[in-house]
C-alpha positions, 0 to 999 in steps of 0.5 A: 109803100111795101111792108118792108118800109115800115119805120123808114120815114126819116130815110124816105124824107131824105131820099125825096129831098135828094130827088128834089134837088137833082130836079132843080139841077143840083147833083149828088152822090148817095150811098145807102149802106147796110147789112143784107136784108136791112131794106136798102133795095126797098129804099132804092125802089122808093127813090126810083119811083119818086124820081120817075114821078118827078120826070127824071130819066132813071137808069138802074141795075143790080150787080151780082157775084158774077159781075166782077168777071166782066169789065164794065158789066154793071154800068153797061147794064145800068145804061142799057148798053145792049145790041137791041138799043135804038140809040146810035151812041149805045150801039157804038159802045156795044160794037166797040166791045165786040172788036178784037185787038187792043183792050177796049175798056178804057175807050168804052169807059170814056164813051159811057161818060160821054153818054151820061153827060148827054143824058144830063143835057136832056134833063135830070138823070138818076143812075142807081146800082144795087149791091155795088159790093159785087160791081167789077173794078172798071165799073167802080172806076167809072162810077168814081169819075161820074161822081165828079160830074155831079158837081156840075151836072143834074146827076144823082148817083145812088149806090146801095152797098152792104159791108165790103169786106176786103174790096180795097177798090170799093173802099177807095171809091166810097172814101174819096168823095167827101161830099157824098151823102151817106144814109146808114140803113139801121135796124128797125126799132121794136115799134116798126118791127111790130107794125111790119109783123102786124101788116104781114099777119093782117092783124091790128097788133102782135102779141108779146111772145111773137114780138119777143121771138121777132127780137131775134131778127135784130130789126132786119126786115127780111128776117122778120118777114121770113120768120112771120111767113115760116111761122104762119106756114107751119101753123105756129101763129094764132092770128085774127084781125085783132091780134097775132100771137105764137101758139103754145107749142112754139114757146120753147124758142125753137125755130121752124125747120124751114126757117132755119134752113132758109136763114142758113141758105142766105149766108152765101155772101161769105166764104165757106171757111167763114160759114164753117167757123161761124158754125163752130162759134154758134156752139159757144152761144150768142157771145164768145171770145176769140180764145174760145173759138181758137180752142174749139176750132183747134186753129191758131189765131192767125188762121182765124183772122180772115174769117172773123174780119169777113164776118164782122164786115158782113155784119154777121158778128159785132164786137162786144167789148173784148168778145164777139157776138152774133148780130142776129140771134136768128142767124146763130140759132139757124146755123146751130140747128141746121148742123146735123144732130150727130155732128152737132153733139160730137162737136159739143163734146169736142168743145167741152174737152178742148175747153177743159184742156185749156183751163176754161171756166167750169160753167163753159165746159159744163154748158158744152157737155150738157149740149152734147147729151141734149137728145134722149139716147145720148150718154155721158162718157167716162171722161165726162163723169170723171170731170163731173166728180172733180168739178160738180161742186164748183159748177153747182156754185157757178151754173147751178141749172147746168149742174142739176141737169148734168148730174140728173143725167149722170147719176142714173148711169152709175151703179150703187157701188160706184164710189163716184155716185155719193159725191155726185148726189151730194153735188146735185143737192147743192145745185138745188140749194143754189137754185133756191129749190128747197122742196127738191133739196129736201127730197134729195137730201133725205133720200141720200141720207138714208143710204150714204156711207160717207161721213163727210157727205152725210154732214154736208147733206144734213146741212142742206136738209136743215137749210131746206126745212128752214126755208120751207118754214118747218122750223121744228123739223129743221131744229131736229136735224140740227140737234141730231147732228149735235148728237152724232159723234164725229160730225164735222163742226163747220157743217154744224155752224152753218146749220145754226146760222141758217136757222138764225136767218130764218128765225129773223125773217119771221121776227123771232129776234131772240131765237135768231140771236141764240142761233147766231151765237151758237153758229159763231161759237162753232165757226170760229174754232173751225175756221169756216169762213162761210159759216162765220160770214153767214152768222155775221150777216144774220147779226147785221140784218138783225141790227138793221131791223132794230135800226142800228144801221151803223152797227149793222154796217160793222157786222157786214164788213166783218162778214165780208172779211170772213167770207174772203174771195173763195168762189163758193162764198161768192153769192153770200159775199154779194148779198153782204156787200149789197146790204152794206151798200144800201145801209151806207147810202141810207146813212148818207155816206154816198161815196162809200156806198159807191165803192161797195157797189163797184166792188159788188159789180166787179165780183158779180161780173167775174164769178156770180151765178146768173141769178145772183148777177141779175139781182146785183144788176137790179141793185145797181140799177136801183142805186143809179136811179136814185142818184140820177144816173138814169142812162146807167140805170137803163143799161143795167136794167137792159142787162138784167132783163137778159137774165130775167128768167133767173130772177124770182117773182119778187125780183121780176116785180122789181125789174118791171117796176123800175123799168116802168118808172124810168119809162114813165119819167121819160114820157114813154107811155107805151113802155110804161104800160108794157112793163106794168103788164109784164109785171102782172100788175092790175089795179093794186100792185101794193098787194105784193112784196117788192112792189114799191116801184110798181106802186109809183109807176101805177100812180104815174100811169093814173096821173098821166091818164088824168085820173089823180083820184085813182092814183090816190086810191092806189097809194092810200090802199098801200098805206092802209095795209101798212105795207113795207115799213122802211121802204114806203118813204119812197112813195109817201111824198107822192101820196101827200102831193096827190092827196092835197091836189085832190082835196083829200087832206085827211089821207095826206095827214095820215101819210105825213104821220106815217112818214114821220113815224118811220123817220123817228126810228133810226133817223135815216137821212133819206127817210128824214128828208121824205118826212120833211117833204111830206110835212112841207106839202101838208102845211104848205111850208117852204122852210120845211121843204127847203130842209128836205132839199138840202138833205137830198142835195147832201145825200146825192139824190137829184131826182128827189131833190128836183121833185121837192124843188118843184113842190116848193116852187108851187107853194111859193107861187101860191103864197105870191112869192113869184120871184123865188118861185121862178128861181126854184122852179128853174132849178127843178127844170134844170135837173129834169132836163139833165135827167131826161125826165120829160114827163116830170117837166111836163107835169111841173109846167102844168102845175106852174102855168096857173101861177103865170110861171114858165121856164125860159125855153123847151129842149130840142127833141133828141135825134134818133140816130147819128151823133146828135142822138147819143146821150151825154153818157154815150158821148163820153164813152165814145170819146173814151173809146177814141182814146183807146180804152177797153171796156173794163178801163172805161168802166173804171174811169166812169165808176160803172160796170163792164156790162153797163159800158158794153150796153152803152157801146152797143147803143152807140154802134146802133145809133151811129150805124157803124160796126166797130170801135174803130169807126166809133173812134173816127166819128168821135174824133170827127165830131170833137173836131167840129165842136172845137172849131165851132166852139160848141163842145161843153167841158 
């Protein structure tokens, strides 16, 4: 087996089966379909080898771009019809082609069919052609006629084909034979990619940085191979027998030049116009709209149609909702990096001006302008400087990282007398604030305040200085800045209100409630007459947080509603508005108002997807994933986590722990031990993640990992240490029931008692339904009382928390079985299993089975293992989305119909495309319609 055949066990088994069938006399037509480099040729060779091993007569050929110029060239090559042949019939075919006069092609075609029948009469025959998309029309027509012979002859026709683009005749030949077997050769998964890379490097495993870089190949074996070989050739790999990993000098993501050139050179299978357009598209990033492509290329849409369709058919681009994306990030990067530097910079500048003229969002214009000065000697021209003066504040809100880099390059170009300088300096401090860099914001604002002559800029800079000092914990200095502002004649009132509000926020975070209340009251007093929505919203947000900390959740919800109304929809208020909505959502759900919480989440996602900064968008996605995990929509939670992972570099340390912890927990529930441990490792989690904030999910995942390793004592130790340290009041209810269960099973009743008491203490403060249910769960486990456990079940059911409800059902079934009430235990256990199966919680079900087995209680039957590709591999959510695609709904409409986010739907659609081995929404619709028809006829479709 060649290295490119890693991860192809299912395909190889299917090929062996087809060869076995032709040996027994049953003919078949097989189409191996996939993008260039995906491994079709390797599978074809494997099939040929198997056929020869079993004694079949095998003839094969490969078409190329010149084949279409010579009628029947491909089939003549395949059947070895050349002058040196010793077969009289073959020589007759060749002689007929040489004769002058009438067109010999029809007669030769008939002779080729006769020859094939003669070969079949002698035994099983395999005819295989690679790269059929280049075959001449006459060969395709004969191939079509040969396909009919497979119904009565021991003939296996095998065609390997890449997307056919506009070749109508090829599409007809492929589509006419309804009985043909089609094997879509799909991208390798991560495990197979890692195995292939390890094989190529001679190592036992590959490191995470190398595996991450190989992800740009999107599972294409050829690109994986070329990446590994290029990295090795240019000494960018540190490899030994145990492990291969990238060297530190390549961690910035740049491609070796030889690799970029090799990848770009392999794109000759599409036209030069398409390549030129793809180079323009590469400027726009991995994902882009046709509108943007039209703008930067300065071509009408009608002129783009042919090139875009060719790129889609060739698998270079794929649809992503209403946008297009490069199928392989590697190809996009190669096209970008092989464009000559001077030309690339000029194109980026042209793109920036074109996008600005078309009214594109400032962040897209800023990205292009920044890319146009990405070398040391490039400068921003006057157009760029004037655009920054007009747009830098909005850019700082929408793309603070881009704004900071651009402003850092622009400000030194201006003299101290240039009136644009102060505006740009102030905007740069704003970018630092938006980036959460208080040290740099303090330094820049102090320096700017020393010589600013603009009172408005001075007021704004003072606010930024107060914010940075407060965040750095320098409360006295922050207070001095506020008091100095109060003494400054003519100081703008809105900025005073904001300074008071941020001071209140910091005081609250440190538990100084009275000081926080006083600061909030002063902020409100300044903000209301100034009609400053941001200051008013920030002050009300701080007041709501204070009420929540005092367990007045209803009062806090009212404050958050008032804060949201004050903030409105002003773009500069977006981040704070999302924070307010997120807090409101959490409190509404905590109060048991799940529908209202769902509404807040949808509003938050809609705003974030339209106008949030990347860091805030990542945080919103984590909030959505958390919510979906809690209510049992685990497919949606996984999709949101996948989208958040794309923005992981924009998260702070606590956010990354949250991301990795929840990812680990979901993987653990689904019994994906590899992903569970990989996520724990990515979080930097050793034995005790409880030592850090935002570690609740890491705690649970760590305990799950220990339990999977059959080390319950280690799980108890991990959770009990967190209890002893008194970590995270208000959120420890998430893991306290797990500690009680594990402690009771390990005979640690004292620990179980302490955990139960701790949860009861939390439940007594504010009577939050989720915490009350957790307390009942703990008490029922400790006292082995099914009545108390049933109260927890009822509360979890009312608050729409199926995963937690299932765990209490499981524990209740165990307690009932211990008491000898086996009938009730079996019924309760069945309810738990039903939820676990709906969730895909394989590990939980396995654990529950192990706990019930000693009591002689088993569930009726296991579930059939889900397929890895094809319609059967789709999750229920993915099938539902596929059907909505078939109904003609766009992604935003599907998101609205499913109460989900647009990006979540995009992730699901990309999974559907990959699993079905198709490339467009039209093909999804065809598959959905076909399978719905099959299910209706068989009566198997569920409501």
